[in-house]
GUTIMI-241412 format. One record per residue: residue in three letters; x, y, z of N, C-alpha, C in turn. Coordinates in steps of 0.001 Angstrom, whole numbers, padded with zeros to 6 digits, always signed. Each point is the difference from the previous one (the first is absolute). Layout:
// residues N
AlaXYZXYZXYZ ...
//
This chain:
// residues 90
Met+108528+102572+062298-000158+000761+001091-000290+001366-000085 Gly-000469+000673+001045-000634+001511-000375+001351+000979+000263 Pro-000042+001277+000225+001075+000852+000340+000352-000399+001558 Ser+001505+000538+000237+000343+000252+001037-000676+000795+001031 Val-000240-000185+001342-000331+001280+000771+000953-000261+001016 Ala+000357+001315+000415+000822+000322+001082-000629+000703+001182 Ile+000859-000233+001330-000642+000669+001112+001058+000529+000692 Gln+000202+001215+000886+001130+000695+000604+000039-000876+001398 Ile+000995-000431+000351+000466-000711+001239-000938+000526+001207 Asp+000194+001157-000137-000626+001082+001275-001262-000331-000044 Asp-000728+000147-001165-001741-000010-000191-000144-001513+000584 Leu+000647-001063-000502-000186-001250+000539+000148-000272+001531 Arg+001062+000625+000456+000147+000032+001492-001125+000658+000701 Val-000587+000976-000490-000917+000576+000577-001478-000966-000199 Gly-000003-000652-000826-001208-001006-000356+000004-001075+001150 Leu+001333-000623-000180+000165-001206+000841-000281+000391+001405 Leu+000653+001245+000650+000084+000169+001269-001533+000532+000306 Ala-000871+000353-000768-001417+000261+000059-000850-001260+000268 Ile+000456-001012-000813-000597-001398+000174+000181-000458+001325 Leu+001512-000025+000308+000283-000600+001212-000709+000633+001057 Ala-000176+001120+000127-000449+000866+001367-001502-000458+000053 Asp-000615+000049-001297-001501-000488-000026-000045-001382+000408 Val+000720-000834-000366+000010-001414+000419+000097-000032+001458 Glu+000982+000811+000578+000486-000197+001345-001358+000783+000927 Arg-000572+001065-000738-000982+000645+001053-001066-001100-000058 Lys-000436-000775-000945-001132-001084-000209+000018-001276+000870 Phe+001348-000410-000203+000480-001116+000586+000817-000262+001126 Gly+000537+001135+000361+001379+000107+001056+001183-000228-000531 Ser+000905-000581+000997+001362-000057-000321+000233-001526-000633 Gln-000920-000620+000100+000167-001677-000617-000998+000025-000890 Ile+000121-000958-001243-001308-000411-000811+000073-001635-000024 Asp-001240-000490+000229-000321-001266+000015-000068-000252-001457 Leu+000738-000732-000740+000013+000043-001732-001189-000970-000297 Asp-000556-001261+001204-000873-000665-000210+000158-000910-001071 Ala+001170-000215-000479+000302-001203-001265+001464+000048-000106 Asp+000590-001181-000308+001174+000068-000392+000339-000008-001487 Tyr-000599-000834-000646+000185-000172-001320-000870+000875-001145 Tyr+000687+000618-001100-000906+000802-000704+000540-000283-001488 Trp-000508+000148-000851+000158+000083-001608+000859+001123-000451 His+001100-000376-000592+000808+000967-000594+000149-000037-001403 Ile+000051+001066-000543+000087+000313-001718+001452+000357-000046 Pro+000931-000685-000704+001129+000656-000210-000217+001548-000539 Thr+001003+000958+000233-000042+001305-000341-000014+000183-001527 Glu+000642-000562-000719+000140+000119-001651-001322-000288-000350 Ala-000709-001271+000516-001413-000487-000372-001099+001011+000321 Ala+000035+000392+001091-000853+000987+000718-000161+001338-001032 Phe+000978+000481-000455-000041+001223-000928-000019-000377-001500 Asp+000006-001228-000329-000286-000237-001494-001397-000308-000116 Ile-000756+000900-000344-001343-000186-000142-000477-000861-001166 Gly+000596-000465-000896-000167-000911-000908+000215-001385+000209 Ser+000595-000025+001014+000401-001616+000634-000826-000462+000966 Asn-000140-001385+000154-000976-000592+000970+001057-000813+001034 Pro+000140+000982+001036+000909-000357+001063-000137-001283+000683 Val+000755-000559+000395-000012-001131+000766+000183+000242+001426 Pro-000653+000255+001069+000235+000137+001322+000725-001082+000822 Val+000912+000345+000758+000652-001022+000894-000396+000366+001533 Val+000138-000861+000736-000198+000032+001533+000857+000625+000358 Gly-000139+001193+001088+000689+000774+000701-000161-000353+001441 Gln+001148+000415+000915-000234-000396+001405+000261+001437+000806 Leu-001115+000402+000679+000359+001045+000891+001324-000108+001032 Ser-000332-001247+000687+001066-000058+001129+001543-000015-000631 Asp+000040-000669-001228+001285+000242-000739+000185+001346-000150 Asp-000854+000816-000478+000526+001469-000221+000188+000764+001108 Ile-000726-000322+001201+000432+000729+001251+001255-000395+000633 Glu+000510-001420-000188+001380-000476+000241+000958+000894-000734 Glu-000284+000221-001364+000889+000738-000942+000191+001240+000432 Leu-001145+000857+000506+000087+001400+000338+000792+000013+001278 Ala-000053-000943+000944+000726-000062+001175+001581-000153-000396 Arg+000329-000713-001077+001614-000053-000261+000488+001165-000634 Ile-000814+001130-000529+000604+001042-000802+000693+000783+001104 Glu+001250+000472-000380+000834+000758+000784-000379+001460-000097 Asp+000403+000583+001199-000476+001723-000263+000951+000560-001095 Asp+000963-000499-000375+000667+000624-001123-000107-000134-001460 Arg-001083-001078+000020-000139-000441-001423-001125+001083-000613 Leu+000112+000009-001255-001277+000699-000772-000983-000825-000325 Ile-001364+000414+000363-001014-000855-000078-000915+000578-001051 Val-000363-000531-000919-000960+000324-001010-001235-000593-000001 Val-001195+000825+000345-001337-000494+000157-000753+000365-000992 Val-000664-000977-000825-000995+000276-000997-001248-000410+000623 Val-001250+000966-000136-001244-000410+000774-001028+000148-001130 Thr-000369-000980-000219-001118-000012-001029-001426-000497+000768 Ile-000828+000983+000082-001260-000192+000557-001282-000086-000779 Gly+000077-000128-001352-000881-000042-000867-001201-001024+000127 His+000395-000888+000644-000885-001269-000035-000959+000180+001138 Arg-000124+000847+000817-000886+000263+001307-000241+001325+000107 Arg-001147+000411+000121-000422+001421+000211+000549+000457+001422 Asp-000441-000929+001066+000594+000500+001448+000878-000980+000275 Pro+001413+000184-000067+000944-000827+000418+000017-000529+001626 Tyr-000648+001041+000783+000148-000386+001296-001097-000532+000534 Arg-001184-000395-000671-001009-000688+000497+000207-001414+000716 
//
């Protein structure tokens, strides 16, 4: 693996809020995800460039249910990787 890269939480917050504002401006307050299943590459494999990752099936409806179960006082850690698409909002 290559060298570690760090980002300030404030910088990440600014970027995520800008993305959400742009998505809301383009699509409104609700997004039709147009699919339920997707390919997921486990995080460890996604960042191990020398490996041949094996994707597994993920399900957006399950992810949305998990978000709905998160309590307000819990810490949420979000890792966003958009490298596979040039325009993640299309």
